[in-house]
N, C-alpha and C positions, 0 to 999 in steps of 0.2 A: 125298238132299240135293244140290242143284246148287251149283256155284261161280259167283258173280257177279263179273265182272272188268271193269275199266275201264282204257283205255289212252289216251295222248295222243301225237299226232304233229304235225308241222309241214310244210306244203308250202313248197317254195322259191318265191320271188317270181316271179310271172308264169306259174305252172304250173297254176293251179286249173282252167281250162277244159279243158286237156289231160287232167288227172287225172279229171275228171268224165266225159269222153268214154271214157277207158279203162275206167272202172268200168261204164259202160253196156255195153261190149263183153265184159267179163270178170267182172262181178259175180255172175252166175248160176253160173258155173263155180267161182268162189272160194267162194261159199256152199256148194256141194256138197262141196268139199274140206274146209271147216271142219266141216261136219256129219260127214264121214267121220272126222275127228279127235276127235269127241265134243262138238261144239257143239250145243246145243239151239235157240238163237236169239240174235238180237242186232241192233244198229243201228249205223250209222256216221253221225255228225253233223259239220257243218262250220260254222265262223264265221271269216271273214276269213283264210282259209288255215290255221286251226287245225283239226285233225281229232281227234275224240273218239269212241272205240269202246267200246260196251257189249256184253259177251258173257255168255251163260249156258252153262256147260260141265259135263260130267260128270267127276268125279275131280279130284285135286289137280294132276296134270301136264297141261299144255296148251301146246304150242308151235305157233306159227302164223307164216306169212309173208304179206306183201303179195302181191297178184297180180303176175305178171311184167310188167315195164314201169313199175311204180310207183316202184321204188327210186330211180331217178335224179331223180325229182320231189320226193323227201322229204329234209328236213334230217336230218343225223346228230346224235344226242344222245350226248354223252360218257357213259362209264360202264364197268362191269366187263367187259362183253362185248367181245371182241376186235374191233377195227374200228368200234366204236360201235354204236348202236342206231337203228332207224328208228321206234321207238315206245317209250314208257316206261310202265310200270305206274303206276296211280294208287292211292294209299292209300285203303282203305275207312274213311272217318271217320264214316259214319252209314248205317244201313239200318233201315227201319221194318218189320222183320219178316223172316221167312225165306220168300221167295216160292217157289212152285212154278214149274217151267219155263213161260214165257209161252205156249208153243205147246200146252200140254197141260192148262191149267186147265179143269176140267170146268164146262161151262155158262157160261163167261165169254168174251165177245167184246170184243177190244181195238179201240176206236175210234181211238185216237191214241197214238203213242209220242212222248214229249216229252223232249228233251235241252236243258238250260239251262246257262248259264255265268255265273260270278260271280268277283269278285276280293276277296280278304281283305287287310286291313291286316296286314303281317307281325307287328307287335307284338301283334295281337289273335288270332293263329292258335291259340295254346294255349287261350285262353278259349273260342273257337268250338268246338274239338274237345271240350273239357271239358263244356260244356253239352249238346252233341249226344250225347255218350256217356251222360250222365245221362238224357236224354230217351229214348234208345234202350232203356235198361235199365228205366226206371220205367214207361213207357207204350208198350210195343211194339204195332205195328199200330194205333196211334191215328189215323194219317193215311192212309197208303196203303202196303200191304205190298210194293208194287213199287218204292217210292221209295228211292233210294240216292244218296249223295254220295261222290265220289272227289276226292282232292286231289293236286296236284303243284305244288311251289313255292307261290305264293299263288293259283293258279288252282283253282277248285272246279267240278266238273261234276256235275250232278244228272240222274238218269234216273227217269222214272215213266211209268206207263201209265194211260190214262183210257178208260172209267170205272175206278175202283179196284175190284179184286175184293173181295168181301165174304164172310165166312164165320167159322168158329170161330177164335178167337185161339189160335195154337199156341205162340207164343213165351212164355217164362217172364218174369213181371214180378218185378223185384227191388226191394227196399226198403232204405233206409239209415235211420240214426237220424232224419233229417229230409229231406224232398224237396229236390232240388237244382234241377231244371228249373223255371224261373219260370213263373208264370201269364201274365204280360205278355210272351210269347215274342218277338213281332215288335219290340216296343219295345226289348228287351234286345239283339236281334240286329243291328238297324240300324247301330249304331256300329262293328260289326266289318268292314263292307264298304267298298270303294272303289267308288263309284257309276260306272256307265258314262256316265250323262248325267242331266239333270234333265227330268222329264216333268210333265204337267199335275197328276198326283197326287203329285208329290214325286220324290225320287231313284230312278232305275232301277237296281236292285241285281242282278237276274237278267235275262239276255237269252236268248231262245229261239234255238236254232240251226236251220239247215237240215238236213233228213234226206236223206242221199245214198243209203243202202241200208237195207233192212229184211230181215234174213235170216229 
């Protein structure tokens, strides 16, 4: 079983172009170092200076560092670590199954790796997690077993691969005295979000990010 991890970081103002150039020079070496530490695969996404990292790793313990030269471009997050942190772990609040490592799924070719970002209303956070936990347990692998949502503060980051891998459902379905996840899922979910903007089809709730690295 792999461990699926999500992290959030923030670039300092005006450093995006330099950060991207540095990754172009060091990304391959960084990927080799992460694989040496037990990483199976991953992606780094960016939106307006926000960085979101998805990693698949072996085992419970996994410590990593940004490539040399990146540190001075990143904001420091306060926390328990001495001197602050340059990335914070995101809470796993939903995963649609227990995916195999993306690089080793037999007979499955990944066409696209998608990272998207949304904002939750703080007062609706508990409700959002409650419904997603119910859906995760009641109907595992009903959408895409690679799909995962991580949360930090009111920001949520989703990762998925397209096309979705198909096969035997391995996760255990759980039942309660009555189902909790609603049938009108999207209608119930919409009030939980702070929209990014208004589009032709209504409020834009999720925005896709740029992919900077694919490990």
